[in-house]
C-alpha positions as CSV (number, residue, x, y, z in Angstrom):
1,M,-44.0,53.0,46.2
2,V,-45.1,55.4,43.5
3,I,-41.6,55.8,42.1
4,A,-41.1,52.1,42.1
5,L,-44.5,51.6,40.3
6,I,-43.5,54.1,37.7
7,A,-40.2,52.3,37.1
8,V,-42.0,49.0,36.7
9,L,-44.5,50.6,34.2
10,I,-41.6,52.2,32.2
11,S,-39.8,48.8,32.1
12,I,-42.9,47.3,30.6
13,L,-43.8,50.1,28.1
14,L,-40.4,50.8,26.7
15,P,-39.9,47.5,24.8
16,A,-43.5,47.8,23.5
17,I,-42.7,51.4,22.3
18,S,-39.4,50.3,20.7
19,Y,-41.2,47.4,18.9
20,A,-43.9,49.7,17.7
21,K,-41.2,52.0,16.2
22,F,-39.6,48.9,14.6
23,Q,-42.9,47.9,13.0
24,A,-43.4,51.4,11.7
25,R,-40.0,51.3,10.0
26,V,-40.8,47.9,8.5
27,A,-44.0,49.3,7.1
28,T,-42.1,52.2,5.6
29,C,-39.8,49.8,3.9
30,S,-42.8,47.8,2.6
31,N,-44.3,51.0,1.3
32,N,-41.0,51.9,-0.5
33,Y,-41.0,48.6,-2.2
34,R,-44.6,49.0,-3.3
35,Q,-43.4,52.4,-4.8
36,W,-40.6,50.6,-6.5
37,A,-43.0,48.1,-8.1
38,V,-45.0,51.1,-9.5
39,G,-41.9,52.7,-10.8
40,V,-40.7,49.5,-12.4
41,A,-44.0,49.0,-14.1
42,L,-44.0,52.6,-15.5
43,Y,-40.6,52.1,-16.7
44,A,-41.5,48.7,-18.5
45,T,-44.6,50.5,-20.0
46,E,-42.7,53.4,-21.4
47,D,-39.9,51.0,-22.7
48,G,-42.4,49.7,-25.3
49,K,-41.0,46.1,-25.0
50,G,-41.9,45.5,-21.4
51,R,-38.3,45.5,-20.4
52,L,-37.5,46.0,-16.7
53,P,-34.9,48.6,-15.7
54,S,-31.5,47.2,-16.7
55,F,-28.4,49.5,-17.3
56,P,-25.0,48.0,-18.2
57,L,-22.5,47.8,-15.4
58,P,-19.3,49.8,-16.4
59,V,-17.2,46.8,-17.1
60,D,-15.6,46.8,-20.6
61,K,-14.1,43.4,-20.1
62,M,-15.2,40.7,-17.8
63,V,-12.1,40.2,-15.6
64,Q,-13.8,38.6,-12.5
65,Y,-17.4,37.7,-12.8
66,S,-17.1,36.4,-9.2
67,A,-16.3,39.9,-7.9
68,L,-19.7,41.2,-8.8
69,E,-22.5,41.6,-6.2
70,P,-26.2,42.1,-6.5
71,W,-26.1,45.5,-4.9
72,F,-23.9,46.9,-7.7
73,V,-26.1,49.5,-9.5
74,P,-25.0,51.7,-12.5
75,F,-25.1,55.5,-12.0
76,A,-27.6,55.9,-14.9
77,M,-30.2,53.8,-13.2
78,V,-30.2,56.1,-10.1
79,T,-31.0,59.2,-12.2
80,N,-33.3,57.5,-14.6
81,M,-35.5,55.9,-12.0
82,A,-36.0,59.2,-10.4
83,M,-38.2,60.0,-13.4
84,H,-40.4,57.1,-12.3
85,G,-40.9,58.0,-8.7
86,V,-37.8,56.4,-7.1
87,T,-36.5,59.0,-4.4
88,V,-33.1,59.0,-2.8
89,P,-34.4,57.4,0.6
90,M,-35.8,54.5,-1.4
91,W,-32.3,53.2,-2.2
92,F,-31.8,52.6,1.6
93,C,-33.6,50.5,4.3
94,P,-35.2,52.7,6.9
95,L,-34.2,50.1,9.4
96,R,-30.5,50.7,8.8
97,A,-30.6,54.4,8.7
98,E,-26.9,54.7,9.5
99,T,-26.1,53.4,5.9
100,F,-27.6,56.5,4.3
101,E,-26.2,58.7,7.0
102,V,-22.6,57.9,6.1
103,H,-23.3,59.1,2.4
104,R,-25.3,62.2,3.6
105,D,-22.7,63.3,6.1
106,N,-19.9,62.8,3.6
107,F,-21.8,64.8,1.0
108,R,-22.5,67.6,3.5
109,R,-18.9,67.9,4.7
110,S,-17.6,68.1,1.0
111,T,-20.3,70.4,-0.4
112,G,-21.8,72.2,2.6
113,R,-25.4,71.3,1.7
114,D,-27.7,68.3,2.2
115,L,-27.8,65.3,-0.1
116,A,-31.2,65.7,-1.6
117,T,-31.3,64.5,-5.3
118,P,-30.4,61.4,-7.2
119,G,-27.6,63.4,-8.9
120,D,-26.3,64.3,-5.4
121,L,-26.1,60.6,-4.6
122,V,-24.4,59.7,-7.8
123,Y,-21.9,62.6,-7.1
124,E,-21.2,61.3,-3.6
125,Y,-20.4,57.8,-5.0
126,E,-18.5,58.8,-8.2
127,K,-16.7,62.0,-7.1
128,L,-16.2,61.7,-3.4
129,Q,-15.8,57.9,-3.1
130,G,-14.2,57.3,-6.5
131,A,-16.6,54.4,-7.1
132,A,-17.6,53.0,-10.5
133,F,-21.2,52.5,-9.6
134,V,-23.6,52.9,-6.8
135,F,-23.9,50.2,-4.1
136,P,-27.1,51.0,-2.2
137,D,-28.7,49.1,0.6
138,L,-30.6,46.6,-1.4
139,F,-30.3,43.6,-3.9
140,W,-31.1,44.5,-7.6
141,W,-31.9,41.2,-9.3
142,V,-32.7,42.4,-12.8
143,P,-30.0,40.9,-15.1
144,R,-27.7,43.7,-16.5
145,R,-25.0,43.5,-19.1
146,L,-21.4,43.9,-18.3
147,G,-20.2,46.8,-20.4
148,Q,-20.9,46.2,-24.1
149,S,-20.7,42.4,-23.8
150,S,-23.6,40.0,-23.9
151,I,-22.7,38.6,-20.5
152,E,-25.2,39.5,-17.7
153,F,-25.2,39.6,-14.0
154,P,-26.8,37.8,-12.2
155,D,-27.1,34.7,-14.3
156,P,-27.8,31.3,-12.8
157,K,-25.7,29.7,-15.5
158,L,-22.6,31.5,-14.4
159,M,-23.0,31.4,-10.6
160,K,-24.2,29.1,-7.9
161,T,-27.9,29.5,-7.3
162,R,-30.6,27.6,-5.3
163,V,-32.9,27.3,-8.3
164,P,-32.1,27.4,-12.0
165,D,-34.8,29.9,-12.9
166,P,-33.4,33.2,-14.2
167,W,-34.5,36.5,-12.6
168,P,-37.0,38.4,-14.9
169,S,-35.9,40.8,-17.5
170,R,-39.3,41.6,-19.0
171,M,-42.8,42.0,-17.6
172,E,-43.9,39.0,-19.8
173,D,-41.3,36.6,-18.2
174,A,-42.9,33.6,-16.5
175,T,-40.9,34.4,-13.3
176,V,-42.2,37.8,-12.6
177,S,-44.4,36.7,-9.7
178,I,-41.9,34.2,-8.2
179,M,-38.5,35.8,-8.7
180,P,-38.1,39.4,-7.2
181,F,-36.5,42.3,-9.0
182,L,-35.6,43.8,-5.7
183,S,-35.0,42.5,-2.1
184,D,-33.5,43.7,1.2
185,W,-29.8,43.5,1.6
186,T,-29.6,40.3,3.6
187,V,-26.5,38.0,3.7
188,G,-25.3,35.0,5.4
189,Q,-23.0,31.9,5.3
190,K,-23.9,28.2,4.8
191,R,-23.8,25.9,7.8
192,G,-24.2,22.2,6.8
193,T,-27.5,21.9,5.0
194,G,-28.7,25.2,6.4
195,F,-27.3,28.8,6.8
196,V,-26.7,31.5,9.4
197,V,-27.7,35.1,8.6
198,T,-24.8,37.4,9.3
199,G,-26.1,40.7,8.2
200,G,-28.9,42.9,6.9
201,G,-32.6,42.3,7.0
202,H,-34.9,43.8,9.5
203,R,-33.5,43.4,13.1
204,W,-35.0,44.1,16.5
205,A,-33.4,43.4,19.9
206,G,-30.5,41.9,18.1
207,S,-32.2,39.3,16.0
208,L,-33.5,39.1,12.5
209,K,-37.3,39.4,12.2
210,N,-38.1,39.7,8.5
211,S,-37.0,41.0,5.0
212,N,-38.8,42.5,2.1
213,A,-38.9,41.4,-1.6
214,A,-40.7,43.2,-4.5
215,Y,-42.0,41.6,-7.6
216,A,-42.6,42.9,-11.2
217,D,-46.3,41.8,-11.0
218,G,-46.8,44.5,-8.2
219,H,-46.8,42.4,-5.0
220,V,-44.5,42.8,-2.1
221,E,-43.6,40.0,0.3
222,L,-42.6,40.6,3.8
223,R,-40.9,37.2,4.8
224,S,-40.2,36.2,8.3
225,A,-36.7,35.0,9.4
226,K,-38.0,31.4,9.1
227,Q,-39.3,31.8,5.6
228,L,-36.0,33.3,4.2
229,Q,-34.0,31.0,1.8
230,W,-30.6,31.3,0.3
231,Q,-30.8,32.3,-3.4
232,A,-27.2,32.6,-4.8
233,E,-23.8,32.1,-3.5
234,S,-20.5,34.0,-4.1
235,P,-17.2,32.3,-4.6
236,H,-16.0,33.7,-1.2
237,G,-18.9,31.9,0.6
238,L,-21.3,34.8,1.0
239,I,-25.0,33.9,0.3
240,Y,-27.8,36.2,-0.6
241,L,-31.2,35.7,1.0
242,Y,-34.8,36.6,0.5
């Protein structure tokens, strides 16, 4: 009887403990985004013109605009934002720890030491993976130029988006409180008039629960799965959500 009672209690408590851990990781993600907002504000203040962090993508000639993704981030941004309080873990969602672990393990096998600094992260992408930029576990929505051209990504005029409003480039832009500069990596596919989430976000027990977005005015929104909306669509049918 005692053993049976203990088994019943464990079966009741384990899901509650698991969900509490999930909630703690969600809170960590939200706190990371608040720190991101502080770092972006500091960057814009030091810029003198109120510009949000935007570093050109290493594309000398625009061959395929459709091949670009919102998680493509220039190397210079990773090292520069470290001076404004953005640490290596903040480039990855704590609810998908395996994403960072792949980079960490790859770096450790090759160098014999832990991946600890932004420079280490850039080295792992550039030297060990042969990548032209960093592709972290987030969507970076601040428009950035393609090489030395005047073309920017993302740009609602050059891609299919839900609303025509541009993502903010400066602190003075009218969209700083309604269009995020940063959001969780959350993707899906359209289904009729709606969509189906296929990856990313904050998941518990196999289902999407919520996703974060950070705004240049300093606030962070934790949106439930029901509140998420598609924001842009790639030519291959992938949609980006926040």
